[in-house]
SEVOTOR-982206 format. One line per 2 residues: for each residue x, y, z of C-alpha. Coordinates in Angstrom, 3 decimals, always signed. Layout:
X/Y/Z ~ ... .
END
This chain:
-13.654/+0.398/-26.592 ~ -14.288/-2.995/-27.708 .
-14.742/-5.961/-25.419 ~ -11.752/-7.632/-26.904 .
-9.496/-4.840/-26.095 ~ -10.920/-4.752/-22.434 .
-10.466/-8.333/-22.012 ~ -6.874/-8.217/-23.258 .
-6.015/-5.468/-20.757 ~ -7.684/-7.301/-18.050 .
-5.720/-10.411/-18.967 ~ -2.328/-8.481/-19.162 .
-3.122/-7.162/-15.718 ~ -3.857/-10.557/-14.268 .
-0.767/-12.115/-15.792 ~ +1.503/-9.408/-14.152 .
+0.148/-10.158/-10.593 ~ +2.056/-13.377/-9.927 .
+5.385/-11.649/-10.789 ~ +4.914/-8.952/-8.209 .
+2.683/-10.422/-5.530 ~ +5.161/-9.804/-2.672 .
+4.421/-6.164/-2.002 ~ +1.478/-4.924/+0.056 .
-0.014/-2.501/-2.389 ~ -1.960/-5.136/-4.218 .
-5.215/-4.845/-2.296 ~ -5.309/-0.979/-2.220 .
-4.259/-0.773/-5.785 ~ -6.961/-3.181/-6.892 .
-9.622/-1.361/-4.867 ~ -8.574/+2.011/-6.258 .
-8.347/+0.743/-9.715 ~ -11.610/-1.013/-9.538 .
-13.380/+2.269/-8.276 ~ -11.803/+4.496/-10.885 .
-12.538/+2.007/-13.625 ~ -16.127/+1.557/-12.720 .
-16.658/+5.382/-12.520 ~ -15.131/+5.671/-15.874 .
-16.685/+2.686/-17.856 ~ -19.229/+0.775/-15.757 .
-18.855/-2.886/-14.549 ~ -16.275/-3.769/-17.327 .
-14.207/-0.959/-16.438 ~ -14.262/-1.848/-12.817 .
-12.839/-5.394/-13.693 ~ -10.133/-3.971/-15.903 .
-9.390/-1.320/-13.357 ~ -9.130/-3.722/-10.479 .
-6.602/-5.926/-12.395 ~ -4.510/-3.053/-13.649 .
-4.694/-1.209/-10.344 ~ -3.584/-4.497/-8.371 .
-0.671/-4.799/-10.769 ~ +0.351/-1.160/-10.286 .
-0.165/-1.109/-6.529 ~ +1.830/-4.190/-6.075 .
+4.861/-2.779/-7.935 ~ +4.843/+0.508/-5.978 .
+3.226/+0.267/-2.512 ~ +3.392/+3.566/-0.609 .
+7.179/+3.804/-0.672 ~ +8.166/+1.864/-3.612 .
+9.876/-1.351/-3.610 ~ +13.429/+0.343/-4.023 .
+12.976/+2.544/-0.884 ~ +11.720/-0.119/+1.534 .
+15.287/-1.458/+2.725 ~ +16.572/+2.010/+3.088 .
+13.565/+3.278/+4.950 ~ +13.774/+0.290/+7.207 .
+17.457/+1.084/+8.073 ~ +16.340/+4.909/+8.501 .
+13.851/+3.879/+11.166 ~ +16.084/+1.520/+12.979 .
+18.897/+4.225/+13.162 ~ +16.482/+6.577/+14.744 .
+15.789/+4.495/+17.719 ~ +12.180/+5.041/+17.710 .
+10.325/+3.457/+20.551 ~ +8.065/+0.507/+19.552 .
+4.495/+0.385/+20.537 ~ +3.271/-2.842/+22.074 .
+0.147/-3.902/+20.266 ~ -1.981/-6.912/+21.292 .
-3.251/-7.797/+17.905 ~ -1.917/-8.677/+14.520 .
+0.343/-6.093/+12.788 ~ -1.270/-5.957/+9.454 .
-2.679/-3.739/+6.651 ~ -6.065/-2.460/+7.756 .
-5.567/-2.402/+11.582 ~ -6.357/+0.872/+13.035 .
-4.021/+2.032/+15.779 ~ -4.937/+4.284/+18.735 .
-4.625/+7.952/+18.692 ~ -3.024/+8.160/+22.049 .
-0.185/+5.952/+23.381 ~ +1.311/+5.760/+19.853 .
+3.871/+8.358/+18.494 ~ +3.558/+8.999/+14.763 .
+6.266/+10.526/+12.697 ~ +6.307/+12.274/+9.276 .
+8.005/+10.278/+6.482 ~ +10.871/+12.110/+5.203 .
+10.434/+13.681/+1.604 ~ +13.558/+11.731/+0.413 .
+11.399/+8.578/+0.521 ~ +8.704/+10.146/-1.995 .
+5.879/+8.843/+0.118 ~ +2.529/+10.399/-0.870 .
+1.468/+13.323/+1.590 ~ -0.541/+12.309/+4.463 .
+1.231/+9.134/+5.489 ~ +3.163/+8.829/+8.645 .
+5.163/+6.017/+10.350 ~ +5.432/+4.296/+13.627 .
+6.718/+1.086/+15.095 ~ +4.469/-1.453/+16.278 .
+5.647/-4.853/+17.867 ~ +9.188/-3.868/+16.573 .
+7.828/-3.715/+12.989 ~ +7.820/-0.305/+11.024 .
+4.406/+0.533/+9.613 ~ +3.047/+3.261/+7.581 .
-0.346/+4.732/+8.483 ~ -2.697/+7.040/+6.764 .
-4.452/+10.007/+8.350 ~ -7.192/+7.816/+10.148 .
-4.152/+5.799/+11.806 ~ -4.873/+2.708/+9.681 .
-1.886/+0.545/+8.796 ~ -1.334/+0.729/+4.969 .
+1.958/-0.769/+4.765 ~ +4.084/-3.010/+6.996 .
+7.735/-2.549/+6.229 ~ +9.209/-5.956/+6.576 .
END
């Protein structure tokens, strides 16, 4: 692959970011894209993969942009008890194993396997297998 082509792909990915910067998948997408790109093509692949991964992650998140409002309503209708957390409710926070009840995300929301949800400080969140918050559903 020529450097001009790689630069063009990286630039396209970077220009796509401002249009979709509201979703929370950006950082996760960038990290995964950079890792895969570096594995496949070295440092330049990491740069390109990070830019493209950030754009792709921003658009989809875990649930996908179109599923978020419906999922938020689903959680509220279930009347799940909220866990009171003393720290910030943000991506990357690891929640305790005890005291918090975690629920499976219904298949209809097409979340990737291994993700569960709970309510923290009245905010629905998705967590991974290690109980790390991966998406806050606002």
